[in-house]
C-alpha positions in Angstrom: 17.1 68.2 -67.1 14.7 69.1 -69.9 11.1 69.4 -69.4 8.7 68.0 -71.8 5.9 70.9 -71.3 6.5 74.3 -69.8 5.6 75.2 -66.7 3.5 78.8 -67.0 -0.7 78.1 -67.4 -2.6 75.6 -65.7 -5.0 75.7 -62.8 -4.1 73.4 -60.0 -4.1 74.4 -56.1 -2.8 72.2 -53.6 -3.6 71.8 -50.0 -2.0 69.8 -47.5 -4.0 67.7 -44.9 -4.9 64.3 -42.7 -3.3 61.7 -41.0 0.1 62.1 -39.2 2.5 59.1 -40.0 6.3 60.2 -40.5 7.5 57.5 -42.6 10.3 57.9 -45.0 14.2 57.4 -46.5 16.0 54.5 -47.7 18.5 53.8 -50.5 17.5 53.2 -54.2 18.5 52.3 -57.4 17.8 53.0 -61.0 18.0 55.1 -64.3 17.5 58.6 -65.5 14.0 59.7 -65.2 12.3 62.8 -66.9 10.2 64.7 -65.0 7.3 66.5 -67.1 6.8 70.1 -66.0 3.4 71.5 -66.4 1.9 74.8 -66.8 0.7 76.2 -63.6 -1.5 79.1 -62.2 -0.1 82.1 -60.2 -1.3 79.8 -57.1 0.7 77.1 -57.6 4.1 77.5 -57.1 7.6 76.1 -57.2 10.7 76.8 -54.3 13.9 78.2 -55.5 16.0 75.8 -52.6 16.1 73.4 -50.3 16.3 76.2 -47.7 13.0 77.7 -49.0 11.2 74.6 -48.9 12.6 73.8 -45.5 11.5 77.3 -44.1 8.4 76.9 -45.4 7.7 73.5 -44.0 8.8 74.8 -40.3 6.7 77.9 -40.8 3.6 76.6 -42.2 3.4 73.3 -39.8 3.9 75.6 -36.5 1.0 78.0 -38.0 -1.4 74.9 -38.4 -0.3 73.3 -34.9 -0.6 76.5 -33.1 -4.6 76.4 -33.8 -6.4 75.6 -31.1 -8.3 71.9 -31.1 -6.3 69.8 -33.1 -7.5 66.5 -34.0 -7.3 63.6 -36.6 -10.6 62.4 -37.8 -10.8 58.8 -39.1 -11.7 58.9 -41.9 -9.5 43.9 -71.5 -6.5 44.6 -69.7 -4.2 41.8 -69.6 -3.4 41.6 -73.1 -3.2 37.8 -74.0 -5.3 36.2 -75.7 -6.8 32.8 -74.8 -9.4 30.7 -76.2 -10.9 29.6 -73.0 -13.3 31.9 -71.2 -12.0 33.3 -68.2 -12.7 35.7 -65.3 -10.5 38.9 -64.5 -10.1 41.1 -61.9 -13.4 42.5 -60.5 -13.1 46.2 -61.9 -14.5 49.9 -61.9 -13.7 51.4 -65.1 -13.6 49.0 -68.1 -10.2 49.2 -69.5 -8.7 50.2 -66.3 -7.3 47.7 -64.8 -6.4 47.8 -60.9 -3.6 45.7 -59.0 -4.7 42.5 -57.3 -3.2 39.2 -55.7 -4.2 37.3 -58.3 -4.6 37.6 -62.3 -5.2 35.3 -64.9 -5.1 34.8 -68.5 -7.1 31.9 -69.0 -4.1 29.5 -69.2 -1.7 30.6 -66.3 -2.6 31.9 -62.8 -0.2 34.6 -61.0 -0.7 34.5 -57.4 0.8 36.3 -54.6 1.3 34.5 -51.6 3.1 36.1 -48.7 6.5 37.4 -50.2 6.3 35.3 -52.8 4.5 35.4 -56.2 3.8 31.7 -57.9 3.2 31.1 -61.6 1.0 28.2 -62.3 -0.1 26.2 -65.3 -3.9 26.2 -64.5 -5.8 25.0 -67.6 -6.5 22.2 -68.1 -6.8 21.7 -64.5 -5.6 18.0 -64.9 -2.3 19.6 -66.1 -1.9 22.0 -63.5 1.5 23.0 -61.3 3.4 25.4 -60.1 6.1 26.7 -63.1 8.1 29.3 -61.0 8.4 31.2 -57.8 9.3 34.6 -57.3 10.7 34.9 -54.2 10.8 38.8 -52.8 11.9 38.7 -49.2 10.7 41.2 -46.4 8.2 42.8 -49.0 4.6 43.5 -47.9 1.2 44.4 -49.8 2.3 42.8 -52.9 -0.1 43.3 -55.8 0.6 42.5 -59.5 -0.6 43.8 -62.9 -0.4 41.2 -66.0 0.2 42.6 -69.2 0.8 40.0 -72.0 4.2 38.7 -71.2 4.9 41.2 -68.6 4.1 40.8 -65.1 4.5 44.0 -63.0 4.8 43.8 -59.0 4.1 46.8 -56.8 5.0 46.6 -53.2 7.1 47.8 -50.1 9.5 47.3 -47.5 10.4 48.9 -44.5 13.8 49.9 -43.1 14.1 50.8 -39.4 16.5 53.9 -38.1 17.3 55.1 -34.7 19.0 58.7 -34.5 22.6 58.7 -34.2 22.6 59.6 -30.2 19.9 56.9 -29.7 22.8 54.4 -31.8 25.4 56.1 -28.8 23.5 55.9 -25.9 21.2 52.8 -27.1 20.3 51.7 -23.1 17.9 55.2 -23.3 16.9 55.2 -27.0 14.8 58.0 -27.3 12.8 57.1 -30.2 12.7 54.7 -33.1 11.3 55.5 -36.9 10.8 53.4 -40.0 10.7 54.2 -43.5 9.6 52.4 -46.4 10.5 51.9 -50.2 7.6 51.3 -52.4 8.4 50.0 -55.9 7.6 48.5 -58.9 9.4 45.9 -60.4 8.9 44.2 -64.2 9.3 41.1 -65.1 9.6 39.3 -68.9 7.4 35.9 -68.3 7.5 34.9 -71.9 9.2 31.6 -70.4 6.7 31.5 -67.7 9.4 28.6 -65.8 12.0 31.4 -65.7 10.7 34.9 -65.0 13.4 37.9 -65.8 13.2 41.0 -63.7 13.7 43.4 -66.4 13.5 46.5 -64.4 12.7 48.3 -60.6 11.5 51.9 -60.2 11.1 52.8 -56.5 10.3 55.9 -54.2 10.8 56.6 -50.6 7.3 56.3 -49.8 4.1 54.3 -49.9 1.6 53.7 -52.7 -1.8 55.3 -52.1 -3.0 53.9 -55.6 -2.4 52.6 -59.3 -4.0 51.8 -62.3 -2.7 50.5 -65.5 -4.1 51.7 -68.9 -2.8 50.2 -72.2 0.9 49.4 -71.4 1.4 51.9 -68.7 1.0 51.5 -64.7 0.4 54.9 -63.3 1.3 54.8 -59.5 0.7 57.3 -56.8 3.0 57.7 -53.8 2.8 59.5 -51.2 5.5 60.2 -48.5 6.0 62.7 -45.4 7.6 65.5 -46.2 9.8 65.7 -43.2 11.8 63.0 -41.0 13.1 63.7 -37.5 16.7 64.9 -37.8 20.0 63.1 -36.3 19.7 65.5 -33.0 15.7 64.7 -32.4 15.3 68.8 -32.2 14.7 69.6 -35.8 13.8 67.7 -38.8 15.1 67.2 -42.2 13.2 67.5 -45.2 12.3 64.1 -47.1 12.5 65.0 -50.7 11.2 62.4 -53.0 14.0 60.0 -54.7 13.1 57.9 -57.9 15.7 55.5 -59.0 15.5 52.8 -61.7 18.4 50.3 -61.8 21.3 51.8 -60.7 20.5 55.5 -60.9 18.9 57.2 -58.2 17.6 60.7 -58.8 16.5 63.2 -55.8 13.5 65.3 -56.8 14.5 69.2 -56.6 13.0 71.8 -54.9 12.5 73.6 -58.0 10.8 70.7 -59.5 8.3 70.6 -56.5 4.8 72.5 -57.1 2.9 73.7 -53.6 -0.1 76.0 -52.3 1.0 78.2 -49.7 -1.3 76.8 -47.0 -0.3 76.0 -43.7 -0.7 72.4 -42.8 0.1 70.4 -39.7 1.1 67.6 -41.7 2.7 68.1 -45.4 3.0 64.9 -47.7 4.7 64.9 -51.1 2.5 63.5 -53.4 4.5 61.6 -56.9 2.5 60.4 -59.8 4.9 58.1 -61.9 4.1 56.5 -65.2 5.9 53.0 -66.1 5.6 51.6 -69.7 5.8 47.7 -68.6 6.7 46.6 -72.3 9.2 49.0 -73.1 12.3 48.9 -70.8 14.2 51.4 -72.6 11.4 54.2 -72.1 12.1 56.0 -68.9 9.4 56.5 -66.3 7.8 60.2 -66.0 6.9 61.9 -62.9 5.4 64.8 -61.6 5.4 65.8 -57.5 3.5 68.0 -55.5 3.4 69.1 -51.6 0.0 68.2 -50.6 -2.2 66.5 -47.8 -2.3 62.4 -48.1 -4.4 61.4 -50.8 -7.2 59.6 -49.4 -8.5 58.0 -52.4 -8.3 57.9 -56.2 -10.6 57.5 -59.3 -8.9 56.8 -62.4 -11.0 57.2 -65.8 -9.4 56.1 -69.3 -8.2 59.7 -69.6 -8.0 61.2 -66.2 -6.8 60.5 -62.2 -8.9 62.5 -60.0 -6.8 62.4 -56.4 -9.4 63.4 -53.4 -7.6 64.8 -50.2 -9.6 66.3 -47.2 -9.2 69.9 -46.5 -6.9 71.1 -44.1 -10.1 72.4 -41.6 -10.7 68.6 -41.3 -7.7 68.6 -39.1 -8.0 71.9 -37.4 -11.1 73.0 -35.1 -11.7 76.2 -33.4 -14.7 76.9 -31.4 -16.6 79.2 -34.0 -15.7 77.0 -37.1 -15.2 73.8 -38.6 -15.4 73.1 -42.2 -15.1 69.8 -43.9 -14.2 69.9 -47.4 -12.6 67.5 -50.0 -10.0 68.7 -52.6 -10.2 67.6 -55.9 -7.1 67.8 -58.6 -7.7 66.1 -62.3 -4.5 65.2 -63.5 -4.7 64.0 -67.5 -3.2 61.0 -68.7 -1.9 60.2 -72.2 0.5 57.5 -71.9 3.5 59.0 -70.5 2.4 62.2 -70.4 0.8 63.7 -67.0 -0.7 66.8 -66.8 -2.3 68.8 -64.0 -5.6 70.3 -65.5 -7.8 71.3 -62.9 -8.6 71.6 -58.9 -12.1 72.2 -57.0 -13.7 70.9 -53.9 -16.9 69.8 -52.5 -18.6 69.8 -49.1 -18.2 66.5 -47.2 -15.5 63.4 -47.2 -15.5 60.8 -49.6 -15.9 57.0 -48.8 -14.3 55.0 -51.5 -13.5 54.7 -55.0 -17.2 54.0 -55.8 -18.4 57.3 -54.6 -16.7 58.9 -57.8 -17.2 58.6 -61.5 -16.5 60.6 -64.2 -19.2 60.2 -67.7 -20.1 62.3 -70.7 -17.8 64.9 -70.0 -18.8 65.2 -65.9 -17.3 64.7 -62.7 -19.9 63.0 -60.0 -19.1 62.8 -56.5 -21.0 61.7 -53.4 -20.1 63.1 -49.9 -20.9 62.5 -46.4 -20.7 65.8 -44.4 -20.8 65.8 -40.1 -23.1 68.6 -39.0 -23.8 69.5 -35.1 -27.1 67.3 -35.6 -25.4 64.3 -37.3 -24.1 63.3 -40.6 -26.1 64.4 -43.7 -25.2 63.4 -47.3 -24.4 65.3 -50.8 -23.8 64.5 -54.5 -22.4 67.1 -56.7 -22.1 67.3 -60.6 -18.7 69.1 -61.5 -17.6 69.9 -65.1 -14.1 69.0 -66.6 -12.4 72.3 -65.0 -13.9 71.0 -61.4 -16.6 73.7 -61.5 -19.8 72.3 -59.6 -22.9 72.7 -62.0 -25.3 70.4 -59.9 -25.7 69.5 -56.6 -28.2 67.5 -54.2 -27.5 68.5 -50.8 -28.5 67.5 -47.5 -30.6 64.2 -48.2 -30.8 61.3 -45.6 -30.2 63.0 -42.2 -29.0 61.4 -39.8 -27.3 58.9 -42.0 -24.0 58.1 -43.5 -23.1 56.4 -47.1 -22.6 53.1 -46.7 -22.4 52.2 -50.3 -22.5 54.1 -54.2 -22.0 53.1 -57.6 -22.5 55.4 -60.5 -24.1 53.7 -63.6 -24.6 55.7 -66.8 -27.3 58.4 -66.0 -28.1 56.8 -62.7 -26.6 56.9 -59.0 -27.2 54.3 -56.5 -26.8 55.1 -52.8 -26.9 53.3 -49.9 -26.9 55.0 -46.5 -27.3 53.5 -42.8 -28.4 54.3 -39.2 -30.8 51.7 -38.6 -32.2 50.7 -41.9 -31.1 50.4 -45.4 -32.6 53.5 -47.3 -31.5 52.3 -51.2 -31.6 55.5 -53.3 -32.0 55.7 -56.9 -30.6 59.4 -58.0 -31.2 60.8 -61.7 -28.5 62.3 -63.2 -29.7 62.9 -66.6 -29.7 66.8 -66.0 -26.5 67.3 -64.3 -27.4 70.5 -63.3 -30.4 69.0 -61.3 -29.8 65.8 -59.8 -32.9 64.3 -58.5 -34.1 61.5 -56.0 -36.5 59.3 -58.1 -37.2 56.8 -55.2 -35.8 55.0 -52.4 -36.2 51.9 -50.3 -36.2 51.2 -47.1 -35.3 47.7 -45.5 -33.0 46.2 -42.5 -29.4 46.0 -42.6 -26.9 48.3 -45.1 -25.1 47.2 -48.4 -21.4 48.0 -48.5 -21.1 46.7 -52.2 -23.0 47.7 -55.2 -22.9 45.9 -58.4 -24.9 46.1 -61.4 -26.5 42.7 -62.6 -28.3 44.7 -65.5 -29.8 48.3 -66.5 -32.8 47.7 -63.9 -31.2 45.1 -61.2 -28.4 46.1 -58.6 -26.7 43.1 -56.3 -26.3 44.5 -53.0 -23.6 43.1 -50.6 -23.5 43.9 -46.6 -25.1 43.2 -43.5 -28.0 42.5 -41.3 -28.2 41.6 -37.8 -24.7 40.5 -37.7 -24.6 38.2 -40.4 -23.7 39.0 -44.2 -26.5 39.5 -46.5 -26.8 39.3 -50.5 -30.0 42.0 -51.8 -31.1 41.9 -55.4 -32.5 45.2 -56.0 -35.1 45.7 -58.7 -35.3 49.6 -60.2 -37.5 48.8 -63.0 -39.9 51.2 -61.7 -37.3 54.1 -60.3 -39.8 55.6 -58.2 -40.6 52.3 -56.4 -37.5 50.3 -56.0 -38.0 46.8 -54.4 -35.6 44.1 -53.0 -36.4 41.7 -55.7 -34.5 38.8 -53.8 -32.2 38.4 -50.6 -29.9 35.5 -48.9 -28.4 35.9 -45.4 -25.3 33.6 -44.7 -26.5 31.2 -41.7 -24.3 31.1 -38.6 -24.6 33.5 -35.5 -22.3 35.9 -37.2 -20.6 36.2 -40.8 -18.1 38.4 -42.9 -17.1 38.8 -45.9 -14.1 40.3 -47.6 -16.1 42.1 -50.3 -17.5 44.9 -47.5 -14.0 46.1 -48.1 -12.6 45.1 -51.0 -14.6 44.8 -54.2 -12.0 42.5 -55.8 -13.1 39.5 -53.7 -16.2 39.6 -55.6 -17.0 37.5 -59.0 -20.0 37.7 -60.9 -20.7 36.4 -64.3 -24.2 37.3 -65.7 -24.2 35.2 -68.6 -23.2 32.5 -66.4 -25.5 33.3 -63.6 -22.9 32.6 -61.0 -22.0 34.7 -58.3 -19.3 33.8 -55.6 -17.4 35.3 -52.6 -15.3 34.5 -49.5 -17.3 34.1 -46.1 -16.4 33.7 -43.1 -18.8 32.1 -40.4 -18.6 32.0 -36.3 -21.1 30.0 -34.3 -22.7 30.6 -30.5 -20.7 28.5 -28.3 -22.2 28.3 -24.5 -23.9 31.4 -25.2 -20.9 33.6 -25.2 -18.0 32.2 -26.7 -17.5 32.5 -30.7 -15.5 30.4 -32.6 -14.2 31.0 -36.0 -15.8 27.9 -37.2 -15.8 27.9 -41.1 -14.0 29.9 -43.8 -14.3 29.3 -47.6 -16.2 30.4 -50.8 -19.9 30.5 -51.1 -21.3 29.6 -54.6 -24.6 30.7 -56.1 -26.7 30.7 -59.3 -28.2 33.9 -59.7 -31.3 34.8 -61.5 -34.3 37.2 -62.2 -36.7 34.2 -61.8 -35.2 32.3 -59.2 -33.2 35.0 -57.0 -29.9 33.3 -55.0 -29.8 29.5 -55.2 -27.3 28.1 -53.0 -25.0 26.0 -55.3 -22.5 25.2 -52.6 -19.6 26.0 -50.8 -15.7 25.5 -50.6 -13.0 25.6 -48.0 -9.5 25.2 -47.5 -9.8 24.5 -44.0 -9.0 21.2 -42.7 -7.6 21.0 -39.2 -9.6 23.9 -37.7 -8.9 27.6 -39.0 -6.1 28.4 -40.4 -5.1 31.9 -41.7 -2.8 30.7 -44.5 -5.7 28.7 -46.1 -8.4 31.4 -45.9 -9.8 31.9 -49.2 -9.4 35.2 -50.6 -10.4 35.2 -54.4 -12.4 33.1 -56.4 -12.1 32.9 -60.4 -12.8 30.7 -63.2 -11.3 29.2 -66.4 -14.1 27.8 -68.7 -15.8 25.3 -66.9 -13.5 25.1 -63.8 -13.6 27.1 -60.5 -10.6 28.3 -58.8 -10.2 28.9 -55.1 -6.9 31.2 -53.9 -5.7 31.2 -50.5 -2.4 32.1 -49.5 -1.3 28.3 -48.9 -3.1 26.7 -51.7 -5.2 26.4 -54.9 -8.3 24.5 -55.5 -9.8 23.3 -59.0 -13.6 22.5 -58.6 -16.1 21.7 -61.6 -18.4 24.7 -61.9 -21.5 22.5 -62.6 -21.6 20.7 -59.4 -18.3 21.9 -57.5 -16.8 18.3 -57.5 -12.9 18.6 -56.4 -10.6 17.9 -59.6 -7.5 18.8 -58.2 -5.6 21.1 -55.5 -2.3 22.3 -55.3 0.0 23.5 -52.5 1.8 26.9 -52.5 5.0 25.9 -50.9 
């Protein structure tokens, strides 16, 4: 198979780590795929054969596991032009779409419900109806991308296996293991009533992240490098298997890059680029032997993989090294080019702890020390060399949220109070704390209101709290406004999923899903209410509760838990697994609802 780029001159070093979950092999179907070879440095090698790969895994996994004290730590995108004004997925980087369970193009809604995808005529609401339903039986974690008249569906399904001796001696089955098949399916939805499957690309692993830039969906797959053998005493190498339609291609050891570092649990990381508009263009990929990728950040031109270093898992009496490895992969349509590797001290919370801006990569981490956590911020050049840092701030607290906006970074750390930090990055060599504010509680998600105001969503005394931070005076930020959800205890998906958050500054409008519990008899909590809280938000009036919308009617039903909120013109849509409600955006009066059956 021909490579598009010669493999002899790039800096990339991969170290494997973290998390022991042995998953793996299934049956796949597809067409020919052309891997893209990248130039590599002398540190990055390839295997000459299956036997060399297996011996490497056996020796280095054993070396890592023999180390004393082994512990695992916790750790305009749609392309469719509508005359209506409508909301899209809440994403981190403009032009870099993120998969979600609901998409809109201003006229239609595309909704994931369990193993089904519903396509609905949504606007105008009086004409709303279900047009078609894509049934994907026995699939899990479905998410979608919308690109004009193409719908890309990501998901996976399990397969369960008993080793051969267990089948023969089923009364004393020693163990059961599962494998996962992750896939992307591309549908032609030019006729919304009759979606047509155009292609399927699958891999024997799990999806650790994805993004869509232009017509290309980039998917990062992870899979354990080993599986138990049939005799239960050895292991087999779980080579990546990529399939499209009716052809399966097993990635060969000579196509897998690696660095000779011991690791108790190796993973194969495979990045695949799929053109969702051109069915004839073959997917491209690159596979490397790593640890499991914990987070990704994606700009318009690059993917950054962050992977905890091996020493996070291996503790000896006299040393413990917490380090995050960073790998930069350049994206140029179908081309996937590994360009640089680096490392920083500490671990990364999530994708919002990272950012690329004006030729620099910025990253915020928390490191655990003998006296507790401390926090760091690093600025790296495009070769991933550290050129500036701010280390050791907010001792004995850890990062709960971060947001990079142009030359500033906003951080929230927490132990008992909520220090909200404003950090200046205009001089990348010398990052500087400009000011901070200490208030009760913490914010788990930060969202820009404008260049001088930041919205925070978090918790205070077991209740969801909204904050509006004013950073006009950067040396003395203030909490300009706040709102606490009523009830004895409350929660929101926004604390861990930013896609559940809806804010539109031009409409002075904010909404998100909320669950509320009330104290009964002093100690029993019942889940009494779940739905969408809707606010007017302005600098003058702060958070003004407009009202709320629930899908529940006969007590709490999980399938009727509102998970997404969006709008088209003056109509507010709330979406749960079993229903869509359409309400007037001004007074929240009900217009229509549709059950997802």
